[in-house]
C-alpha positions as CSV (number, residue, x, y, z in Angstrom):
1,X,94.5,249.9,22.7
2,X,94.2,246.3,21.1
3,X,93.1,243.3,22.9
4,X,92.9,239.9,21.4
5,X,91.1,239.8,18.0
6,X,89.4,243.3,18.5
7,X,90.1,246.8,19.2
8,X,88.6,248.3,22.4
9,X,88.3,251.9,23.3
10,X,88.7,252.3,27.1
11,X,87.3,255.1,28.8
12,X,88.9,256.1,32.1
13,X,86.4,256.0,35.0
14,X,87.1,256.3,38.9
15,X,87.1,252.6,39.8
16,X,86.7,250.6,36.6
17,X,87.8,251.0,32.9
18,X,84.8,249.6,30.9
19,X,84.4,249.9,27.2
20,X,81.9,252.3,25.9
21,X,81.0,254.1,29.3
22,X,80.8,257.8,29.3
23,X,82.9,259.6,32.1
24,X,80.4,261.0,34.4
25,X,81.3,264.8,34.8
26,X,80.2,264.7,38.6
27,X,83.3,262.6,39.4
28,X,85.4,265.6,38.5
29,X,84.3,267.2,41.8
30,X,86.6,267.2,44.8
31,X,84.6,265.8,47.3
32,X,86.2,263.3,50.1
33,X,85.8,259.8,48.5
34,X,84.3,258.3,51.8
35,X,81.4,260.9,51.5
36,X,80.8,260.2,48.0
37,X,80.9,256.4,48.4
38,X,78.4,256.9,51.5
39,X,76.1,258.9,49.4
40,X,76.2,256.5,46.5
41,X,75.6,253.5,48.7
42,X,72.8,255.2,50.6
43,X,71.0,256.5,47.4
44,X,71.3,253.3,45.2
45,X,71.0,250.5,47.9
46,X,73.9,248.7,46.1
47,X,75.7,248.5,49.2
48,X,73.6,245.4,50.2
49,X,73.3,241.9,48.5
50,X,69.6,241.8,49.3
51,X,68.1,238.8,47.7
52,X,70.1,238.8,44.5
53,X,71.9,235.7,43.8
54,X,73.6,233.9,41.0
55,X,74.6,230.2,40.6
56,X,77.7,228.9,38.8
57,X,78.7,225.4,38.6
58,X,76.2,224.5,41.4
59,X,77.7,227.2,43.9
60,X,75.3,230.0,44.9
61,X,76.7,233.5,45.2
62,X,74.7,236.7,47.0
63,X,75.4,239.4,44.6
64,X,75.2,243.1,44.5
65,X,74.1,244.2,41.0
66,X,75.7,247.1,39.2
67,X,73.5,248.0,36.3
68,X,74.0,251.4,35.6
69,X,77.1,253.6,34.8
70,X,77.8,255.0,38.3
71,X,77.3,251.6,40.0
72,X,79.6,249.9,37.4
73,X,82.1,252.7,38.1
74,X,82.2,252.4,41.9
75,X,82.2,248.7,41.8
76,X,83.9,247.2,44.7
77,X,86.1,250.2,45.3
78,X,87.6,250.7,48.9
79,X,86.1,247.7,50.4
80,X,88.6,245.8,52.7
81,X,87.0,242.3,52.3
82,X,84.0,240.4,50.8
83,X,82.4,237.2,52.1
84,X,83.3,234.0,50.5
85,X,79.9,233.4,49.1
86,X,79.3,236.8,47.8
87,X,80.2,238.8,44.6
88,X,79.1,241.7,42.4
89,X,77.3,241.3,39.1
90,X,78.0,244.1,36.5
91,X,75.2,244.2,33.8
92,X,76.0,246.1,30.5
93,X,73.6,247.5,28.1
94,X,74.8,245.4,25.2
95,X,77.5,242.7,24.5
96,X,80.8,244.2,23.5
97,X,84.5,243.7,24.3
98,X,85.1,244.8,27.9
99,X,88.2,245.6,30.2
100,X,88.1,246.1,33.8
101,X,90.8,247.6,36.1
102,X,91.5,247.6,39.8
103,X,92.1,251.3,40.7
104,X,90.9,251.6,44.4
105,X,89.9,248.0,44.7
106,X,91.6,246.4,47.8
107,X,90.4,243.0,47.4
108,X,92.0,240.4,45.0
109,X,89.5,239.2,42.5
110,X,88.5,236.7,39.9
111,X,87.0,238.7,37.0
112,X,84.5,236.4,35.0
113,X,83.2,237.7,31.7
114,X,79.8,236.2,30.3
115,X,78.0,236.8,26.8
116,X,74.3,237.4,26.2
117,X,73.7,233.8,26.8
118,X,75.3,234.0,30.2
119,X,78.0,231.5,29.0
120,X,81.6,232.1,30.4
121,X,83.8,233.6,27.6
122,X,86.8,235.0,29.5
123,X,88.4,234.8,32.8
124,X,91.0,236.9,34.5
125,X,92.0,234.9,37.7
126,X,93.7,236.0,41.0
127,X,93.6,239.8,39.9
128,X,95.7,241.8,42.6
129,X,94.6,245.0,44.0
130,X,96.4,248.0,42.5
131,X,97.6,251.1,44.3
132,X,98.9,252.9,41.0
133,X,95.8,255.0,40.4
134,X,95.4,255.8,36.7
135,X,98.3,253.4,36.0
136,X,96.5,250.3,37.0
137,X,96.6,247.9,34.2
138,X,93.3,246.6,32.3
139,X,92.1,243.0,32.4
140,X,90.3,242.6,29.3
141,X,87.8,239.8,28.1
142,X,88.9,237.5,25.3
143,X,85.5,237.8,23.6
144,X,82.4,240.3,23.7
145,X,80.7,240.1,27.1
146,X,77.5,241.6,28.6
147,X,78.0,240.4,32.2
148,X,80.7,240.4,34.5
149,X,80.9,238.6,37.8
150,X,83.5,239.5,40.3
151,X,84.2,237.1,43.2
152,X,87.0,236.7,45.7
153,X,90.2,235.3,43.9
154,X,90.5,231.8,44.1
155,X,86.9,231.1,43.6
156,X,87.2,230.2,39.8
157,X,90.1,227.6,40.7
158,X,88.2,226.2,43.6
159,X,85.1,225.4,41.1
160,X,87.3,224.1,38.4
161,X,85.6,226.9,36.2
162,X,86.0,226.5,32.6
163,X,85.0,228.6,29.6
164,X,81.4,227.8,28.5
165,X,79.9,227.4,32.1
166,X,76.4,228.8,32.4
167,X,75.7,231.5,34.8
168,X,72.1,231.3,36.3
169,X,70.2,234.4,37.6
170,X,67.9,234.3,40.7
171,X,64.5,235.7,40.1
172,X,65.3,239.1,41.6
173,X,68.2,239.9,39.0
174,X,66.8,242.9,37.0
175,X,66.8,242.4,33.2
176,X,69.4,243.8,31.0
177,X,68.3,247.3,29.4
């Protein structure tokens, strides 16, 4: 599949379609989704924002951090809502073209892509939930990215967000691998 100036190889994952991520074989097991979600949240602690925060255009957001393949695949799946001042920060191992999808995501989102320098390089605003399973469309970055911030739809417009904006991490955000 070709996106913009480069070619991106997309790997199907249960909740996200992310470039270069291997498909975990454990997802092939037939275990009720709620049970898998509960176990994943309990094991990783990813279900809480804790003290993690990011700041963008002077606005601070409490974030959950997804910094491994399993957490990135789960993302915000099956959530019915997210507080206005919250989001999820995805940290990838390297900068590359990325594309996310909304499979099993029930919250409309703004998907914001940042490069190694944490500068905004691409925005996908007001992305709707998708109930088409594996037929949900991808939402690619326009340039290689390393960090992805998902916020409630409308936040980017409310902040007047423009490409080049810098994302600041709180002290408890783990460094990229």
